[in-house]
C-alpha positions as CSV (number, residue, x, y, z in Angstrom):
1,M,34.0,193.2,19.2
2,S,31.5,192.9,22.1
3,S,32.0,190.3,24.8
4,L,28.4,189.1,24.1
5,S,29.2,188.3,20.4
6,Q,32.4,186.7,21.4
7,N,30.7,184.4,23.9
8,N,28.2,183.3,21.3
9,K,30.9,181.9,19.0
10,P,31.1,178.1,19.0
11,Y,34.9,177.9,19.2
12,D,37.5,179.7,21.2
13,Y,40.1,178.9,18.6
14,I,40.0,177.8,15.0
15,I,43.5,176.7,14.0
16,V,44.4,177.0,10.4
17,G,46.9,174.2,9.7
18,A,47.4,170.9,11.5
19,G,51.2,171.1,11.4
20,L,53.5,171.3,14.4
21,F,52.7,174.9,15.5
22,G,49.0,174.5,15.2
23,A,49.0,171.1,17.0
24,V,51.0,172.4,20.0
25,I,48.6,175.4,20.3
26,A,45.6,173.0,20.1
27,Y,47.1,170.8,22.8
28,R,47.6,173.8,25.1
29,A,44.2,175.2,24.4
30,I,42.4,171.9,25.1
31,K,44.3,171.5,28.3
32,A,43.0,174.9,29.3
33,G,39.4,173.8,28.7
34,K,39.0,175.7,25.4
35,R,36.9,174.7,22.4
36,V,39.1,174.1,19.4
37,K,38.7,173.3,15.8
38,V,41.6,172.5,13.5
39,I,41.4,172.7,9.8
40,D,43.9,171.8,7.1
41,R,43.8,172.0,3.3
42,R,45.7,168.7,3.0
43,S,44.0,165.4,3.3
44,H,45.9,164.5,6.5
45,I,47.1,166.1,9.7
46,G,50.7,166.7,10.7
47,G,51.8,169.1,8.0
48,N,55.3,168.3,6.7
49,L,55.8,165.9,9.6
50,Y,53.3,163.4,8.0
51,C,54.6,159.9,7.5
52,Q,53.1,157.0,5.6
53,D,53.6,153.3,5.8
54,V,54.9,152.1,2.4
55,D,55.3,148.3,2.3
56,G,56.2,148.2,6.0
57,V,58.6,151.2,6.0
58,A,57.7,154.5,7.6
59,V,58.3,157.1,4.9
60,H,58.8,160.8,5.8
61,C,56.6,162.1,3.0
62,Y,57.8,165.7,3.0
63,G,61.5,165.1,3.7
64,P,63.4,163.8,6.7
65,H,62.7,165.2,10.2
66,I,64.9,164.7,13.2
67,F,63.9,166.7,16.3
68,H,66.9,168.4,18.0
69,T,67.1,171.0,20.7
70,S,69.2,172.2,23.6
71,N,66.2,173.6,25.3
72,R,65.4,171.2,28.1
73,E,61.8,172.6,28.5
74,V,61.1,171.9,24.9
75,W,62.6,168.4,25.0
76,Q,60.6,167.6,28.2
77,F,57.4,168.8,26.6
78,V,57.7,166.7,23.4
79,N,58.6,163.7,25.5
80,S,55.6,164.2,27.6
81,I,53.5,163.6,24.5
82,V,55.4,160.6,23.3
83,E,58.8,159.2,24.1
84,F,61.5,160.3,21.6
85,I,64.0,157.6,20.7
86,P,67.6,158.9,20.4
87,Y,68.7,159.2,16.8
88,I,72.1,160.7,15.7
89,N,71.9,162.3,12.3
90,S,75.1,161.6,10.3
91,P,74.5,162.4,6.6
92,I,77.0,161.6,3.8
93,A,77.9,163.9,1.0
94,N,78.3,162.5,-2.5
95,Y,80.4,164.6,-4.8
96,C,80.8,163.1,-8.3
97,G,80.8,159.6,-6.7
98,K,83.2,160.4,-3.9
99,L,81.9,160.3,-0.4
100,Y,82.5,162.7,2.5
101,N,81.3,162.9,6.0
102,L,79.1,165.7,7.2
103,P,79.2,168.1,9.0
104,F,82.7,169.3,8.1
105,N,85.0,167.4,10.5
106,M,88.3,165.6,10.6
107,N,86.8,162.7,8.7
108,T,85.9,165.2,5.9
109,F,89.3,166.8,6.0
110,Y,91.0,163.4,5.7
111,Q,88.8,162.5,2.7
112,L,89.6,165.8,1.1
113,W,93.3,166.3,1.8
114,G,94.6,163.1,3.5
115,V,95.4,165.1,6.7
116,T,95.2,163.2,10.0
117,S,95.6,166.0,12.6
118,P,93.5,169.1,13.4
119,I,96.5,171.4,13.1
120,E,97.1,170.2,9.5
121,A,93.4,170.8,8.5
122,E,93.2,174.2,10.2
123,K,96.4,175.3,8.4
124,I,94.9,174.4,5.0
125,I,91.6,176.2,5.7
126,N,93.4,179.3,7.0
127,T,95.7,179.4,4.0
128,Q,92.7,179.2,1.6
129,R,90.9,181.9,3.6
130,E,93.9,184.2,3.4
131,Q,94.4,183.6,-0.3
132,S,90.8,184.6,-1.0
133,S,91.5,188.1,0.4
134,I,87.8,188.4,1.4
135,T,87.3,190.9,4.2
136,T,83.6,191.8,3.9
137,P,81.6,189.1,2.1
138,Q,79.1,190.5,-0.4
139,N,77.4,187.2,-1.3
140,L,77.0,183.6,-0.2
141,E,80.0,182.4,-2.2
142,Q,82.4,184.9,-0.6
143,Q,80.9,184.2,2.8
144,A,81.4,180.5,2.5
145,I,85.0,180.9,1.3
146,A,85.7,183.3,4.1
147,L,84.5,180.7,6.6
148,V,85.9,177.4,5.2
149,G,88.1,178.0,2.2
150,T,87.7,177.2,-1.5
151,D,88.0,173.4,-1.4
152,I,85.1,172.8,0.9
153,Y,83.1,175.4,-0.8
154,Q,83.6,174.0,-4.3
155,T,83.1,170.4,-3.2
156,L,80.5,170.4,-0.6
157,I,78.6,173.7,-0.7
158,K,78.4,175.3,-4.1
159,G,76.5,172.7,-6.2
160,Y,74.1,171.7,-3.4
161,T,73.3,175.3,-2.5
162,E,72.7,176.4,-6.1
163,K,70.3,173.5,-6.6
164,Q,68.5,174.2,-3.3
165,W,67.9,177.8,-4.0
166,G,67.8,177.9,-7.8
167,R,70.2,180.8,-7.9
168,S,74.0,181.3,-8.3
169,C,75.8,181.5,-5.0
170,T,77.0,184.9,-6.1
171,E,73.4,186.1,-6.3
172,L,72.5,184.8,-2.8
173,P,72.9,187.0,0.3
174,P,75.7,186.1,2.7
175,E,73.2,185.9,5.6
176,I,72.0,182.5,4.4
177,I,75.3,180.9,5.4
178,R,76.7,183.0,8.2
179,R,77.4,179.9,10.3
180,L,78.9,176.7,9.0
181,P,79.6,173.8,11.4
182,V,83.3,173.1,11.3
183,R,84.8,170.6,13.8
184,F,88.4,169.6,14.2
185,T,87.3,166.3,15.8
186,F,86.2,162.9,14.3
187,D,82.6,163.6,15.1
188,N,79.9,162.9,12.5
189,N,77.0,164.0,14.7
190,Y,75.4,166.6,12.4
191,F,73.7,168.6,15.2
192,N,75.4,170.3,18.1
193,D,72.2,170.2,20.2
194,T,72.0,168.4,23.5
195,F,68.9,166.4,22.7
196,Q,67.9,164.8,19.4
197,G,65.6,162.0,18.4
198,I,62.5,160.7,16.5
199,P,59.2,159.9,18.3
200,A,58.5,156.3,19.1
201,G,55.7,155.2,17.0
202,G,56.4,158.0,14.5
203,Y,55.4,161.6,14.0
204,N,51.8,160.7,13.1
205,L,51.2,159.4,16.6
206,F,52.9,162.5,18.1
207,I,50.6,164.8,16.2
208,E,47.5,162.7,16.9
209,R,48.2,163.0,20.6
210,L,48.7,166.7,20.4
211,L,45.3,167.1,18.7
212,E,43.3,164.8,21.0
213,G,40.1,166.6,22.0
214,S,40.2,169.0,19.0
215,E,37.6,168.9,16.3
216,I,39.5,168.2,13.1
217,E,38.5,168.9,9.4
218,T,40.9,168.0,6.6
219,D,40.6,168.8,2.9
220,C,39.4,172.2,4.1
221,D,40.9,175.5,2.8
222,F,40.4,178.4,5.2
223,F,40.1,180.8,2.3
224,D,37.2,179.0,0.8
225,H,35.1,179.7,3.9
226,R,37.1,182.5,5.5
227,E,34.1,184.7,6.7
228,L,32.4,181.7,8.2
229,F,35.4,180.6,10.2
230,E,36.2,184.1,11.4
231,A,32.5,184.4,12.6
232,Q,32.8,181.1,14.5
233,A,35.9,181.7,16.6
234,K,37.0,184.1,19.2
235,C,40.6,183.7,17.8
236,I,42.1,182.4,14.6
237,V,45.5,180.7,14.8
238,Y,46.9,181.1,11.3
239,T,49.9,179.0,10.1
240,G,49.5,179.5,6.3
241,E,51.3,181.8,3.9
242,L,51.6,185.3,5.4
243,D,51.1,187.2,2.1
244,R,48.0,185.1,1.2
245,Y,46.3,186.1,4.5
246,F,46.4,189.7,3.4
247,D,45.5,188.9,-0.2
248,Y,49.0,189.7,-1.5
249,C,48.3,193.4,-1.0
250,H,52.1,194.2,-0.8
251,G,53.0,191.6,-3.5
252,A,53.8,187.9,-3.4
253,L,56.6,186.5,-1.3
254,E,58.9,183.9,-2.8
255,Y,59.6,180.4,-1.7
256,R,61.3,177.3,-2.9
257,T,59.2,174.2,-3.3
258,L,60.1,170.5,-3.5
259,R,59.2,167.5,-5.7
260,F,59.7,164.0,-4.4
261,E,60.2,160.8,-6.3
262,T,59.9,157.6,-4.3
263,K,60.8,154.0,-5.3
264,R,61.1,150.6,-3.7
265,V,64.4,148.7,-4.1
266,E,64.8,145.0,-3.3
267,Q,67.7,145.4,-1.0
268,K,67.9,145.5,2.8
269,S,70.1,148.5,2.6
270,Y,70.5,150.6,-0.6
271,Q,72.9,153.4,0.4
272,G,73.8,152.5,4.0
273,V,72.7,155.9,5.5
274,A,69.4,157.7,6.0
275,V,70.4,160.8,4.1
276,M,72.9,161.2,1.3
277,N,73.4,164.8,0.0
278,Y,74.5,165.2,-3.7
279,T,76.7,168.2,-3.7
280,D,77.7,168.3,-7.4
281,S,75.8,170.5,-9.8
282,T,74.9,167.8,-12.4
283,T,72.9,165.5,-10.2
284,P,69.4,167.0,-10.4
285,Y,68.3,166.1,-6.9
286,T,69.8,167.4,-3.7
287,R,69.5,164.3,-1.6
288,A,68.4,160.7,-1.4
289,I,66.6,159.5,1.7
290,E,66.5,155.9,2.7
291,H,63.7,155.9,5.3
292,K,64.3,152.6,7.0
293,H,67.5,153.9,8.6
294,F,65.5,156.3,10.7
295,D,63.9,153.3,12.5
296,S,66.3,150.7,14.0
297,S,63.3,148.4,14.5
298,C,62.5,148.1,10.8
299,R,63.0,144.5,9.6
300,A,61.9,144.8,6.0
301,N,64.0,142.9,3.5
302,H,63.5,145.8,1.0
303,S,64.0,149.5,1.2
304,I,62.2,152.7,0.2
305,I,64.2,155.6,-1.3
306,T,63.0,159.1,-1.9
307,Y,64.8,161.6,-4.1
308,E,64.3,165.3,-3.3
309,Y,64.2,167.9,-6.1
310,P,64.1,171.6,-5.2
311,E,62.1,173.6,-7.7
312,E,60.8,177.1,-8.4
313,W,57.6,177.9,-6.5
314,K,54.6,179.7,-7.8
315,I,51.2,180.4,-6.3
316,G,49.2,177.1,-6.1
317,R,52.3,175.0,-5.3
318,E,53.3,173.9,-1.9
319,P,55.7,176.4,-0.3
320,Y,58.6,175.0,1.7
321,Y,61.5,177.4,2.2
322,P,61.1,181.2,2.5
323,I,63.7,183.0,0.4
324,N,64.9,185.5,3.1
325,D,66.8,187.8,0.8
326,S,66.6,191.6,1.1
327,R,63.7,192.0,-1.3
328,N,61.5,189.4,0.3
329,N,62.3,190.5,3.8
330,L,61.2,194.1,3.0
331,I,57.9,192.8,1.7
332,A,57.5,190.4,4.7
333,D,58.1,193.2,7.1
334,K,55.1,195.1,5.7
335,Y,53.0,192.0,6.2
336,R,54.3,191.6,9.7
337,Q,53.2,195.1,10.5
338,L,49.7,194.3,9.3
339,A,49.7,191.1,11.4
340,L,50.4,193.2,14.5
341,Q,47.2,195.0,13.9
342,C,45.2,191.8,13.9
343,K,44.2,191.5,17.6
344,D,42.2,188.3,17.3
345,V,44.7,186.4,15.1
346,I,47.8,184.5,16.1
347,F,50.4,184.1,13.3
348,G,52.8,181.3,13.8
349,G,55.2,178.9,12.0
350,R,57.5,179.0,9.1
351,L,54.9,180.2,6.5
352,A,52.9,182.6,8.7
353,E,56.1,184.4,10.0
354,Y,58.1,183.9,6.8
355,R,61.1,182.7,8.7
356,Y,63.2,179.6,8.4
357,Y,62.4,177.6,11.6
358,D,63.6,174.2,12.8
359,M,61.0,172.1,14.7
360,H,62.3,173.1,18.2
361,H,62.0,176.8,17.3
362,I,58.3,176.2,16.4
363,V,57.6,174.3,19.6
364,E,59.3,176.9,21.7
365,K,57.3,179.7,20.1
366,A,54.0,177.8,20.5
367,L,54.7,177.2,24.2
368,S,55.5,180.9,24.8
369,I,52.3,182.4,23.3
370,E,49.8,183.6,25.9
371,L,46.4,181.9,25.2
């Protein structure tokens, strides 16, 4: 492409997707004096971080998001956009009506077995590991038992995981659960990261500030006007589905999607915690979110509850979680090779890279890309 034709383009960057990756790239590009347009097929900016005021309660519309990182540069960057208020994530597991603390810690072990010392808990877990005789785990079930024993697996992992992925744990690869947080202390802080919090004023304000100076168009699908957008920009920043960009030429990748049901309850506190995971196999949803507990300043006399139902994904539905099993990863690698050949396209984010990223991974990646 000639420099003359490049210079005639009205935008330096057209960013496909107004989620976190696209917003951080837009912020950096604007700071560098570039001309930026951001488009999104949804009717709002922010991607899955989008929140909505529902009767005075800030609702995380696409599931709860707590920012956490041990990368000081990432933490300083997000706080330079808006102050992040400290928030400790301490979810509760509900198994057939019995409650357990998460992540797995001494509170959990006391609730399971009545033990009060780390040495007692460790002895039970080690005994169950040895009794399993698993040396080389071949699937997720074997991997989980090899890590934490049968009781924790049956009570707190199996039902939740099978609902989340829509597959038996014996059919899922062990890589999905290589690491499980196990603490022999009475510490209910879910994350091990140094920094964690939620932006003051909410995620909408955070994204709005990242996108200041960009031209924004919502309700706009890149693929409806692809040739036009590609002709208008020196570089496309693409955050959508990786396989769709290449017209599924190597086949469709698989995802899990989510369905949300939200209701108002006339109670100041409904479940007493922001997130309650339902780890049995019979409850159809994986978790219930009580949004007001994310915001200590919320004074509403009622509460808003969202139930999260994982479901099978098909083309046309919203993709949430890449299914990184061996079959899908082989297909994704073929698309990644094609992406490397696209010199005027930046692929970034969970969908465009077909990788499971937390928010801090996405910010770190967006900060590292040369613009």
